[in-house]
C-alpha positions in Angstrom: 11.2 -13.5 -14.4 11.1 -11.6 -11.1 14.7 -12.6 -10.4 15.7 -11.4 -13.9 14.0 -8.1 -13.3 15.7 -7.7 -10.0 19.1 -8.6 -11.5 18.5 -6.0 -14.1 18.1 -3.4 -11.4 14.3 -3.1 -11.6 12.1 -2.8 -8.6 9.4 -5.4 -8.0 5.8 -4.8 -7.1 3.3 -7.6 -6.8 -0.5 -7.0 -6.7 -1.9 -9.1 -3.9 -3.9 -9.1 -0.7 -6.8 -6.9 -1.7 -9.5 -9.4 -1.4 -9.9 -13.1 -0.4 -9.9 -13.2 3.4 -7.6 -16.0 4.7 -6.7 -17.1 1.2 -5.6 -13.5 0.4 -3.5 -13.3 3.5 -1.9 -16.7 2.6 -1.1 -15.3 -0.8 0.6 -12.3 0.8 2.8 -14.6 2.9 3.7 -16.7 -0.2 4.6 -13.6 -2.2 6.8 -12.3 0.7 8.5 -15.7 0.9 9.0 -16.6 -2.7 9.1 -13.3 -4.6 10.5 -10.9 -2.0 8.9 -7.7 -3.5 10.0 -4.2 -2.8 6.3 -3.1 -2.9 2.9 -4.7 -2.8 0.0 -3.2 -4.6 -2.8 -3.2 -2.0 -2.0 -5.7 0.7 -4.8 -4.5 2.9 -5.7 -7.9 4.2 -2.4 -8.0 6.1 -4.1 -5.7 8.7 -5.9 -8.8 10.0 -2.8 -10.8 10.8 -0.2 -9.7 13.3 2.5 -12.1 12.0 2.0 -11.0 8.5 2.4 -7.4 9.5 5.6 -8.3 11.4 6.9 -9.9 8.2 6.1 -6.9 6.1 7.7 -4.6 8.6 10.9 -6.7 8.9 11.2 -7.0 5.1 10.6 -3.3 4.7 8.0 -3.9 2.0 5.9 -0.8 1.1 2.2 -1.3 0.6 0.6 0.9 -2.1 -2.9 1.5 -0.7 -5.7 2.8 -2.8 -8.6 3.9 -0.4 -11.2 4.9 -3.0 -10.5 1.8 -5.1 -10.9 -0.4 -2.0 -14.3 1.3 -1.3 -15.6 1.1 -4.9 -14.6 -2.5 -5.3 -16.0 -3.3 -1.8 -12.6 -4.7 -0.8 -13.3 -2.5 2.2 -17.0 -2.1 3.0 -17.0 1.4 4.4 -14.9 4.3 5.6 -14.7 2.9 9.1 -12.9 -0.1 7.6 -10.6 2.2 5.7 -9.8 4.0 9.0 -9.2 0.7 10.8 -6.8 -0.6 8.2 -4.7 2.5 8.2 -4.7 2.9 12.0 -3.7 -0.8 12.3 -0.8 -0.3 9.9 0.4 2.8 11.6 0.2 1.2 15.0 2.1 -1.9 13.7 4.8 0.0 11.9 3.8 -1.3 8.4 5.1 1.0 5.7 2.7 2.2 3.1 2.0 4.9 0.5 -1.2 6.3 -0.8 -2.2 5.6 -4.4 -5.2 6.0 -6.7 -5.3 2.6 -8.6 -6.2 4.3 -11.8 -7.6 7.8 -11.4 -9.4 7.7 -14.7 -11.5 4.7 -13.7 -11.9 5.5 -10.0 -12.5 9.2 -10.7 -10.1 10.2 -8.0 -6.8 11.9 -7.6 -4.1 11.7 -4.9 -5.4 14.9 -3.3 -8.9 13.3 -3.1 -7.3 10.3 -1.4 -5.5 12.5 1.1 -8.8 14.4 1.8 -10.7 11.2 2.4 -8.0 9.9 4.8 -8.0 13.2 6.8 -11.8 13.5 6.8 -12.3 10.0 8.2 -9.4 10.4 10.7 -7.7 7.4 9.1 -4.4 9.4 9.1 -3.2 12.7 10.5 -1.6 15.3 8.3 1.8 14.3 9.6 1.1 10.6 8.8 0.0 11.7 5.3 3.1 13.7 4.8 5.2 10.7 5.9 3.4 8.4 3.5 3.9 10.9 0.7 7.6 11.2 1.4 7.8 7.4 1.5 6.1 7.2 -1.9 8.9 9.4 -3.4 11.6 7.4 -1.6 10.2 4.0 -2.7 9.7 5.1 -6.3 11.4 3.0 -8.9 12.2 6.1 -11.0 15.9 6.7 -10.9 18.3 9.4 -12.1 17.1 12.4 -10.1 13.6 12.7 -11.6 10.8 13.2 -9.1 7.2 14.1 -9.5 6.1 17.2 -7.6 5.1 16.5 -4.0 1.4 16.6 -3.3 
């Protein structure tokens, strides 16, 4: 089905690597190898594996990271862990965007996510701006429509 979607011109996002330790990291590697997604929903476990980060970087896969969701679900135990994941990805050249993972359930919005990342020194304003631009560039929406930049 993934190949059919890709052949039809659709982008491919796979939700993987949010939890599960070594098993979750192995799942990310398998998804990269077999499904070759354009984006991965979450993928935060890759921060603990240099080789996996290299594969993400070389494949130019964009991670959709949802900091508040990761904290609320305990996928990341605290704000220090959030900061570590983002700093690791920045330092390793892993591409990512900032997302909310369902603002109605998580009671957050993109601006809240940006504020959290700035307040905790997970990202600088320049890095946030780059992630926001990357989010627009990696959007699957075609035909000139773009949401307003945050």
